[in-house]
Backbone bond lengths (Angstrom), bond angles and torsions (degrees), N, CA, C in turn:
res aa  C-N    CA-C-N  psi(-1)  N-CA   C-N-CA  omega(-1)  CA-C   N-CA-C  phi
1 M - - - 1.345 - - 1.556 110.73 -
2 K 1.436 112.28 128.58 1.588 114.69 177.48 1.464 113.73 -54.65
3 H 1.371 110.50 -43.49 1.462 117.92 -175.33 1.469 116.20 -97.69
4 S 1.353 114.73 45.36 1.465 117.78 -174.47 1.484 113.53 -55.94
5 R 1.409 113.04 -29.31 1.487 114.53 178.15 1.525 112.99 -61.89
6 L 1.346 111.60 -17.81 1.523 115.22 -179.39 1.529 116.78 -78.55
7 K 1.287 110.91 -15.95 1.456 118.85 -173.21 1.580 109.03 -58.15
8 N 1.389 112.16 131.71 1.345 122.88 -177.00 1.591 113.41 73.85
9 T 1.253 115.43 6.50 1.443 120.82 172.11 1.544 112.03 -66.81
10 V 1.198 120.67 148.19 1.499 119.85 -177.71 1.620 104.51 -122.47
11 Y 1.267 103.95 128.64 1.566 115.55 174.22 1.536 106.39 -122.62
12 N 1.256 117.31 114.80 1.545 125.99 -174.22 1.629 105.17 41.68
13 Y 1.238 111.87 -115.35 1.654 110.04 -176.07 1.485 109.60 -83.74
14 W 1.354 123.63 -18.40 1.393 126.58 -174.92 1.478 117.77 -78.27
15 T 1.458 118.00 131.36 1.491 116.56 168.79 1.527 103.41 -113.38
16 L 1.278 116.86 130.89 1.509 122.48 176.44 1.488 111.88 -71.41
17 L 1.300 120.54 127.43 1.471 124.11 179.05 1.472 110.85 -92.83
18 G 1.275 129.23 -24.12 1.321 127.76 171.56 1.591 115.27 119.15
19 N 1.322 117.25 -16.56 1.460 120.97 179.34 1.473 104.30 -81.16
20 E 1.409 115.56 142.90 1.498 117.75 175.55 1.507 105.86 -143.72
21 E 1.430 110.00 158.63 1.418 117.01 170.96 1.448 109.24 -155.45
22 I 1.380 114.09 158.45 1.567 119.37 -171.12 1.609 102.07 -103.25
23 R 1.301 112.44 127.52 1.523 118.09 176.09 1.548 104.58 -127.70
24 N 1.334 119.77 128.56 1.495 117.68 -179.10 1.503 117.03 45.48
25 N 1.367 111.07 43.05 1.459 118.94 178.81 1.435 113.95 54.55
26 E 1.428 117.95 31.11 1.386 123.80 163.54 1.516 113.13 -121.83
27 L 1.279 123.04 147.62 1.408 134.76 178.41 1.524 109.73 -80.97
28 Y 1.393 111.59 118.08 1.424 117.87 176.05 1.523 104.58 -115.21
29 V 1.385 119.57 135.92 1.481 125.17 174.68 1.504 109.10 -117.61
30 Q 1.310 110.48 147.86 1.371 117.29 178.01 1.456 111.26 -79.44
31 C 1.449 120.55 124.16 1.316 123.33 179.98 1.457 117.56 -126.54
32 E 1.333 123.26 162.03 1.425 129.87 -179.66 1.564 104.59 -115.74
33 C 1.304 118.64 121.45 1.451 124.75 174.77 1.507 109.77 -71.21
34 R 1.283 125.10 151.20 1.419 118.50 168.67 1.456 122.70 -55.73
35 C 1.466 111.65 -21.82 1.423 112.08 176.74 1.558 113.11 -87.06
36 G 1.354 118.42 1.24 1.408 123.24 173.37 1.482 117.34 106.85
37 T 1.242 112.88 -2.77 1.592 118.91 179.61 1.518 105.49 -76.90
38 I 1.379 112.43 130.56 1.467 119.01 173.61 1.458 111.75 -106.40
39 K 1.284 123.80 134.79 1.547 125.14 178.25 1.526 108.04 -164.37
40 F 1.357 112.88 163.15 1.453 119.46 172.42 1.592 108.71 -84.66
41 V 1.234 112.84 136.22 1.567 117.71 -174.96 1.555 101.35 -132.91
42 N 1.337 108.36 147.18 1.448 119.02 179.08 1.573 107.26 -68.12
43 F 1.327 116.64 118.24 1.557 118.59 -178.01 1.392 111.21 -59.53
44 K 1.288 124.73 -38.16 1.491 122.82 -178.80 1.586 110.25 -57.06
45 S 1.285 115.20 -42.09 1.498 117.83 -177.84 1.462 110.57 -72.98
46 I 1.350 116.61 -26.18 1.522 117.91 176.35 1.561 105.90 -71.61
47 Y 1.290 115.55 -49.25 1.536 124.66 -168.26 1.512 107.81 -69.88
48 K 1.420 119.94 -35.37 1.307 123.91 175.67 1.615 115.62 -85.27
49 N 1.216 110.87 7.68 1.555 119.01 179.53 1.377 114.61 59.06
50 S 1.316 124.09 32.01 1.368 127.37 177.19 1.611 110.04 -93.83
51 S 1.369 112.54 -18.61 1.433 119.70 178.63 1.550 104.69 -117.62
52 K 1.346 117.19 110.37 1.389 113.99 -178.29 1.610 111.80 -106.67
53 S 1.418 112.33 -21.26 1.467 112.68 169.74 1.579 110.66 -167.81
54 C 1.272 114.91 -167.16 1.523 114.62 -175.98 1.459 112.89 -76.43
55 G 1.381 112.35 -5.82 1.591 117.88 178.00 1.505 103.77 127.89
56 C 1.274 115.54 -3.97 1.607 109.86 178.66 1.547 109.05 -81.95
57 Y 1.377 120.24 -20.19 1.475 122.90 175.61 1.609 107.41 -65.38
58 R 1.443 113.03 -46.93 1.477 120.86 177.34 1.603 109.70 -56.79
59 D 1.273 115.29 -47.30 1.471 121.26 179.35 1.521 114.38 -58.07
60 T 1.273 108.39 -44.26 1.494 114.66 -175.45 1.456 109.42 -68.91
61 L 1.410 114.47 -46.60 1.421 115.28 179.00 1.493 115.36 -65.06
62 Y 1.379 116.44 -39.78 1.435 118.66 174.76 1.561 112.98 -59.72
63 K 1.221 118.82 -44.25 1.542 122.54 173.27 1.486 112.45 -56.32
64 R 1.354 115.68 -43.85 1.438 118.92 -175.37 1.490 115.27 -71.57
65 T 1.411 114.97 -31.87 1.357 120.01 -175.52 1.552 118.52 -100.61
66 Q 1.333 115.13 -20.50 1.500 118.70 -176.47 1.509 114.68 -97.10
67 F 1.273 115.88 -18.81 1.576 116.73 -171.33 1.638 102.86 -121.70
68 G 1.241 113.16 147.17 1.487 123.67 165.29 1.580 108.77 59.39
69 K 1.155 122.67 -140.57 1.409 125.33 -163.30 1.627 111.18 -70.58
70 G 1.232 116.76 -18.41 1.429 125.04 172.63 1.488 118.00 -65.49
71 N 1.265 110.86 -27.25 1.420 118.26 178.38 1.455 117.75 -74.73
72 T 1.278 123.90 133.05 1.488 124.15 176.35 1.368 114.56 -59.03
73 N 1.323 124.56 -26.66 1.392 126.39 -178.24 1.569 113.19 -88.19
74 W 1.307 118.49 0.01 1.520 124.01 -169.48 1.513 106.71 -65.23
75 K 1.376 111.18 127.25 1.466 119.60 -178.28 1.561 109.47 -116.22
76 G 1.307 113.51 30.82 1.516 116.03 -174.65 1.419 119.68 74.31
77 G 1.435 118.48 15.08 1.386 124.72 -177.59 1.481 115.06 82.83
78 K 1.323 120.84 15.46 1.413 132.44 173.94 1.504 110.96 -118.87
79 V 1.311 113.51 137.17 1.508 123.97 176.38 1.485 106.68 -137.66
80 I 1.250 115.35 151.07 1.392 120.26 164.30 1.465 116.21 -97.50
81 S 1.359 113.94 126.99 1.531 119.97 -172.62 1.508 106.65 -75.23
82 T 1.436 114.43 167.99 1.471 115.72 178.03 1.542 113.73 -71.16
83 Q 1.268 111.63 -11.09 1.600 123.12 173.20 1.461 110.47 -85.54
84 G 1.290 124.72 -8.06 1.343 128.21 177.79 1.480 115.92 88.05
85 Y 1.241 116.15 11.98 1.621 118.75 176.32 1.538 107.02 -99.93
86 V 1.348 113.34 154.13 1.319 123.98 172.25 1.565 115.09 -79.82
87 D 1.433 113.86 117.82 1.349 118.94 173.43 1.509 109.68 -98.44
88 I 1.391 116.74 142.57 1.485 120.99 176.63 1.498 111.93 -125.75
89 R 1.329 123.58 155.95 1.354 128.36 -178.95 1.465 109.37 -87.05
90 V 1.357 115.96 114.51 1.545 120.34 169.88 1.437 107.28 -129.78
91 D 1.441 111.74 132.17 1.414 118.28 176.19 1.580 109.49 56.67
92 N 1.246 117.87 39.17 1.556 120.97 170.74 1.598 109.08 75.29
93 K 1.296 117.15 11.72 1.446 115.98 178.79 1.584 107.07 -139.37
94 Y 1.363 114.22 155.23 1.563 114.71 -179.58 1.647 107.71 -92.26
95 V 1.359 110.10 140.14 1.461 117.90 -174.98 1.526 105.44 -130.60
96 K 1.202 127.83 153.28 1.506 127.85 169.42 1.536 110.66 -64.72
97 E 1.397 114.33 123.59 1.418 117.22 179.84 1.403 118.38 -57.44
98 H 1.279 118.53 -40.08 1.437 121.79 -178.52 1.499 115.62 -64.50
99 R 1.309 116.88 -38.27 1.373 121.98 173.66 1.589 114.80 -67.50
100 Y 1.449 111.66 -36.09 1.415 113.81 -178.60 1.573 109.07 -69.58
101 V 1.403 116.16 -44.41 1.448 125.03 -175.78 1.522 104.81 -60.37
102 Y 1.250 121.84 -45.75 1.478 124.59 -177.95 1.634 108.64 -63.35
103 E 1.341 114.77 -48.58 1.456 120.90 179.81 1.629 110.03 -57.62
104 Q 1.305 112.88 -48.57 1.338 115.35 -178.06 1.603 117.48 -68.91
105 H 1.261 110.47 -31.48 1.514 115.29 -178.03 1.585 105.19 -72.46
106 Y 1.429 118.11 -48.44 1.405 112.33 -174.84 1.475 116.20 -93.62
107 G 1.411 115.75 1.82 1.454 119.69 179.53 1.557 119.18 66.50
108 I 1.297 108.95 36.20 1.526 118.65 -177.01 1.557 106.79 -121.15
109 T 1.268 111.40 172.33 1.480 127.98 166.77 1.431 109.56 -116.88
110 L 1.384 117.43 117.41 1.456 121.34 177.85 1.421 110.38 -72.96
111 T 1.347 120.95 149.20 1.310 127.66 173.04 1.542 113.98 -94.60
112 P 1.239 120.91 164.18 1.612 121.51 -172.57 1.493 102.85 -61.54
113 N 1.318 127.97 -35.04 1.363 121.40 -178.77 1.457 121.41 -84.37
114 Q 1.297 113.34 12.05 1.561 121.44 175.79 1.445 106.75 -112.18
115 N 1.459 109.60 128.81 1.465 120.95 177.59 1.422 109.32 -115.27
116 I 1.315 118.03 150.64 1.390 132.57 177.31 1.527 109.91 -96.02
117 H 1.278 122.24 113.16 1.490 124.30 -174.44 1.531 107.06 -98.06
118 H 1.354 118.66 133.20 1.478 119.87 166.82 1.478 108.54 -82.46
119 I 1.389 117.50 118.99 1.452 119.39 -179.79 1.411 115.41 -56.79
120 N 1.418 115.18 -50.23 1.499 116.94 -175.48 1.585 111.37 -82.55
121 G 1.309 119.37 2.18 1.450 117.37 174.64 1.472 113.01 92.70
122 D 1.355 118.52 -13.89 1.528 123.01 -178.96 1.414 111.35 -88.45
123 R 1.450 114.67 108.31 1.425 120.17 -176.16 1.517 115.88 -66.11
124 L 1.435 113.51 -14.19 1.498 116.81 178.12 1.423 111.35 -89.25
125 D 1.278 122.61 -18.47 1.504 124.09 178.41 1.515 114.40 -82.02
126 N 1.369 116.16 94.69 1.329 119.33 -170.44 1.693 108.23 -111.29
127 R 1.254 109.09 40.76 1.506 115.48 169.42 1.517 107.35 -72.16
128 I 1.281 118.46 140.72 1.412 119.34 177.33 1.481 121.00 -55.51
129 E 1.332 116.04 -27.09 1.610 124.50 179.70 1.380 105.32 -74.59
130 N 1.492 123.92 -18.28 1.319 122.08 -179.48 1.578 115.06 -98.62
131 L 1.345 116.56 7.61 1.413 121.25 -174.85 1.478 111.72 -118.36
132 E 1.317 114.57 131.38 1.535 122.73 179.33 1.485 109.16 -125.73
133 L 1.328 114.15 149.68 1.454 118.29 176.72 1.465 115.12 -86.55
134 W 1.197 121.21 128.56 1.406 126.12 177.35 1.647 108.33 -118.90
135 D 1.344 116.64 140.44 1.431 122.35 178.11 1.500 107.76 -107.15
136 T 1.347 119.27 128.22 1.447 120.09 176.84 1.488 115.01 -99.87
137 S 1.306 116.27 5.65 1.479 117.88 177.03 1.594 108.11 -82.20
138 Q 1.325 111.65 146.14 1.476 112.47 -179.89 1.522 102.67 -153.07
139 P 1.323 116.28 156.50 1.431 125.10 177.27 1.635 110.54 -58.88
140 K 1.247 112.37 146.18 1.506 114.97 -176.17 1.450 104.46 -80.59
141 G 1.232 126.85 -31.70 1.548 126.35 177.17 1.437 110.41 -100.10
142 Q 1.373 112.89 172.93 1.460 115.73 177.30 1.447 112.69 -119.91
143 R 1.340 117.92 15.69 1.441 124.16 175.03 1.623 110.75 -62.97
144 V 1.241 116.77 148.12 1.491 118.91 175.15 1.409 111.01 -52.29
145 D 1.305 114.75 -45.35 1.555 118.28 -176.11 1.518 112.09 -55.23
146 D 1.379 109.95 -42.90 1.542 115.98 180.00 1.451 112.31 -66.04
147 K 1.438 113.57 -38.30 1.600 113.48 -177.08 1.436 106.44 -74.37
148 I 1.312 122.56 -33.06 1.520 118.44 179.68 1.586 109.85 -68.98
149 S 1.351 117.46 -42.56 1.438 120.03 170.54 1.473 114.57 -55.75
150 F 1.318 118.55 -44.91 1.331 120.07 179.25 1.677 112.84 -65.41
151 Y 1.264 112.20 -38.55 1.575 119.22 173.67 1.621 103.33 -50.78
152 F 1.263 114.18 -63.88 1.542 111.89 -174.47 1.493 117.94 -64.53
153 E 1.304 121.11 -21.14 1.443 124.41 166.40 1.597 110.99 -65.00
154 L 1.318 115.29 -41.95 1.419 119.74 176.35 1.448 114.42 -61.43
155 V 1.411 113.50 -40.50 1.414 118.22 -176.50 1.552 108.05 -68.41
156 E 1.292 115.23 -37.27 1.483 121.77 176.30 1.452 114.96 -61.13
157 K 1.309 110.02 -46.74 1.516 118.91 -178.52 1.454 112.15 -68.45
158 Y 1.410 127.17 -34.88 1.346 126.81 -174.66 1.433 115.45 -105.15
159 K 1.323 121.45 2.57 1.499 126.50 -171.00 1.582 110.30 -64.62
160 D 1.314 117.13 -23.33 1.516 116.30 178.10 1.555 115.96 -107.73
161 H 1.344 114.34 8.61 1.436 121.59 -177.52 1.551 101.67 -76.36
162 P 1.337 114.15 132.79 1.530 118.85 -175.99 1.429 113.62 -61.29
163 Q 1.299 120.57 -31.63 1.467 123.37 178.56 1.390 120.61 -80.60
164 Y 1.519 121.31 -19.00 1.345 126.02 178.76 1.506 115.68 -120.81
165 K 1.169 123.90 -4.90 1.504 125.39 -179.02 1.496 110.58 -63.60
166 H 1.293 121.44 -28.29 1.473 120.73 -179.84 1.634 106.68 -73.81
167 L 1.184 119.18 -19.11 1.504 120.45 179.83 1.423 109.29 -84.54
168 I 1.318 121.38 -22.65 1.326 124.09 -176.65 1.505 116.62 -97.53
169 K 1.301 115.98 115.03 1.577 115.42 -170.68 1.542 103.78 -90.14
170 S 1.275 120.04 163.73 1.338 127.90 172.92 1.630 105.62 -55.54
171 P 1.265 116.26 130.80 1.405 123.65 -177.88 1.622 108.02 -63.57
172 T 1.332 114.64 137.74 1.512 118.24 179.54 1.499 101.59 -132.98
173 Y 1.234 124.53 12.30 1.504 127.51 -175.67 1.544 108.60 -79.81
């Protein structure tokens, strides 16, 4: 190796191993990256600092600066949606905070026809005492038979809900 004095020299993530070869009139040296990858790298790109690693440096830098606290737009995992609700990051996706708080507090999973209403009208106030469950399902007809059937469906649906089961007595009908 012409540059034997460079053997074991460290440039960024690269450690020069000593083997070299000429490709297209350019000097390539065998290097080991900090992550363990061994490959021939253009010496000029190492020396001029344009090759810092096998790619693991870039991946580490990207993960550190693009996601979570490293991102300049990071707001602690909370954002305000265009509808004015707080969205929070749960399991790598954003969900409505008021729905999440309600589900966690009562240990239930809300269905699509169940809404969580903010009692004081403030969509940013997601304290459990400010949240109440609303049901948007309704009978398709307006006949008394339909309304009574719908009532019993609601009783069956909410009989085990921790907030409402005390209101629903055992059916004696």
